[in-house]
N, C-alpha and C positions, 0 to 999 in steps of 0.2 A: 451259358447261367440264366436260368426264369429266374428274375426279379420283381419283388413287390415292395413299392412304398407307401407306408404308412403317415407320412410328413410329407408336405411341401416342397420342404429345402432336401431333401431326404431326394427327389424325383430331380430338383432341378440339379444336384451334383451330381447325381448317376446321369444325366443328358448331356451336362458339362463335358465329361468325361469319354462322351461318343459311344454310350449304352444304350440308347434309346430304342434299339431293336429288340434289348434282351429284356424291357419294361412289359411287363401282363396284367399290371392291375395295380392303381394309386388311391389315393384316398381321395375322398369328397371335394374337397378344396384345393387339391391339384390343380394349377390351370396355368404352368409354364412350364417346358415349351407349347405353346399353343394345341402341337398334337397329342398331348396326353390329354385332352378331353375325349376322344374318342375311347381310351380304355376303360375297363371295367374300373368300377367305384366300388370298395371293398368297407368302407364305413359311411355313419351319418351322425349329424349333430343331435344333439338329444334338447337342445338349447335353440328358442326362437331367435330366429337370424334377421329378418327383416322389421325389427322394434328398435326402438332408442337405445342408446348406450347405459342409461340409467339401470332399465330394466332387466339386459343382458346381465348387467354386474350382478343385480339383487339373483336373478336365475341361477346365476354360475356360484354365486355364494351359496344359494338355500340349497341345492345340488351336490356340492362339496361337501356341507357341513352332515349331510344325509347318510356319507359315505357312498352316493352313485356316483358313476361313470358319465360325463360329458359327451361322450362318444359311444357310437355301438360300432361292433366288428361282424361284419359277411361272413360267419363261420363256415357254411354251406360253400360259397364262392371261392374263399380261402383255398379250403379244401381241393375244391376244382380246378384251380389254376394249378395245382402241384410245384408253388415256387420253390428253389433252392435256396433263395436266399430274401428274407424279409427285413427290411430297413425300417425301424420307429425310434420313441426318445424314451430322456426320461427326464428332460429338462425341464418341463412343465406340463400340470395336470391338465391346464384351461386347453392347450394346444394340440392335441393329438389322443390316439385311445395310448389308455397308460400302458407303461411297458410290461407290470405283473399280468396283465389280461391279455397280452399279445403270446408273454413266455407260457400260459396256460394252454391256450390256445393251440398254440403250433406243439406244443408237448403231446398232444390227442391225435395231430395229424399222424397219418401212416406213412409220409415220406420225413418226416422228422428235417425242418425246411434249418439253416442257418440265423442264427438271428443276430442281428445288429443293432446295438442302442446307440444314437448319439446324443451329446450330454455337452454341446457347447456351452460353458459359462463367458467368453468374450470372443475377441476377433481372433486369439492365438486360434482358440478351439475351434472355431470354423474351417481353419488352413487345418487342424491336425484331424477335422473331420475328412474332408476333402481326399487327406491322404489314406485315412484307414477307410473311407471306402474302396478307393482304390485299390490297396492292398487285398480287398476282400473278394474285389472283382476281377484280379489279375492285370489292372492297369495301371500299374505304380509309376512308370515312366510318365502317360498321359495326367497322374495326379500331380507329379513334381512339378510337369511344364506349366500347367493347370498353377500352382501355387506359383510358381516363378514368376508367371505374367500375372497374377491379380495383385503381387506383391510390389511388381514395379509402377503399374500403375499407380498403388499407394504412395509411393516414393515421388512418383512427378507431383501429383498433388501438395506434397510437403513442403518439394521444392519450390512450388509458386506462392505459398503460403509463410515460407518461412522470413522471419521478422519484421509481418507485419501486425499490423494490432490485433489482440484476440479477443471480440465481442462476447458479452455474456449473452448465452444462448439456453434456453429450457425447452426439451423436446417433453413435448404431453403426449405420453401413453396411451391413454384413456381421459376423452373427455369428461365426464360424467358418471361419478365423481374423477376428479383429476388424479392421475396417478405421473410420478415419475419416471424416466425411464432408466432400465437398467441394463445388464446382462454387455453387449457390444456398442450401443447407441453411445454412451458418453465418451466412448472409443473411438466413435465414426465420426464425434463432433470435433474431437479434441485434432484427430490427423484433418478436419477441414480447416482448421485455423479457427477455433473458436474454443469456448470454454462452457463449460455444463455446469450451470449454478444449481441444481437440485439432484438431478441424476446419477448414481452411482455406477462404475462399471464391475462387471464380475459379479453384481450380484441382481436379485428378481425384482421388476417394477416395484413399485411401493406408492401405496397412496400418501396424498401431501393434498393441504390447505391452500386456497388463494389466498389465504393470509401470508404462508409462505413463498405463493410466487410472488404475490407483490413485493414482499420485504428484498426477496432477489434481485428485484430490478434487472429481468433479462433485457438486453439490447434486441434481441431475436427469439419469437417462438415459434418453434415447431410441430403443426398438429399430424401426429405419428400413431393413431388411436390401431392397435394391434389389430390387422386385420381385415383394416378399411382401405378401400380405392380412395383416391385423393378426394374426387367429387363426392363421396359419400362423407367423409371427414369434414369436408366445408359445409355443405350442404347442413347436417347437422351442430356444425360449430355455431353457423349463424343462427340457428334457431334459439340455440342456447343464452340465457339469459346471462350478461356479463357481470360479475361480482362488484361489489362496492368497492371503490378504489381502484379500479379498471385501469381507468384514466391518466394514473399516474405512472402506470409502469412505461417504461420507454418503447417499448418493442409497439405498445397500443399509440403511442404518440404518435410515433413512426410510420405505423401501418405495416410492420415489420413482422407480422404473423402470416403463415403459411402453413398450406397445408399438402403435405408428400404425400408421394405412393409409398404409402409404409408398407401395405401388403406386398409390395415388388422389393423395395428396396431399403427396406429397415425392419420389419420383422422377423423375416425369414433369417434363419443363418445360412446361408447359401450364396455364392458367387456374385450375384447380385449386390450385395452392401457395398461390395466397391464400386458398383456405380450412383450408390446411395452418396456417398462420401465424396466423389468427384460431384454431385448435385447441393450435397450441402456446403461444400466450397465456391460452388458458383453464387451463392445466395449471400455468405458472407464475406467475400473477396472476389466480386463480378469483374470487375478491373483486372486481377492476375490471372484469373482463371477463363478469360473471354476467348482465347484461342485455344482451348481447350486441354 
């Protein structure tokens, strides 16, 4: 089977199922496992990537308001690759090529590849997507075993933090303007032994005010801007002026403001969200999780 994936999470799932040799093309954002960097890139972004978060937010808003796409798909390359299966998504217009664009293009291809769309609203949805990809690629047993292994790791984290005090946590999914996390991130925090004070599980991330954050009084703040590596998030955060009243937040007073590798462990609905749960638990409850 010849597989093309148009989003990083799908690439990670395909490879976790042992299908890396069937993967013939990926999106420009696919970077894990590392060997996928050598595969043909089928997409590119229409939004500048190396600018401040506030400018990216403004460019995204203006592009979507015009009804334009944030990503371009290389039709000629896709046709030349002749995939049997194209995996895309419907979850977020900001994250990848739109599902409707992929459908229209695939319909014009002479071999009419199957289109599989992933749309996980929460953690259960991620596990369901693993099983869905496994079914579409005839690797059902591998998918079941992968899900079983991931769930066992989550259960081990839960056992370690069970009964411990649950600190108040705010996951900052965009820095400027501030966004609260949605989808699976509040679940990740809950499983790691914390309580997300603003984000809502199963819904899209949403804009908040710094007044909201100050009023919520989180004990921990995690910087997880979507698509950012940890060092980039930290650098941008350090450059931002802090809001009035920042010093009253417990997390600010104790220095418990941490940038995470969001692009690897939080933003992508893929197996490595379990790594993210384990890492968050290590921040919230270091004594309970110190031995793995």
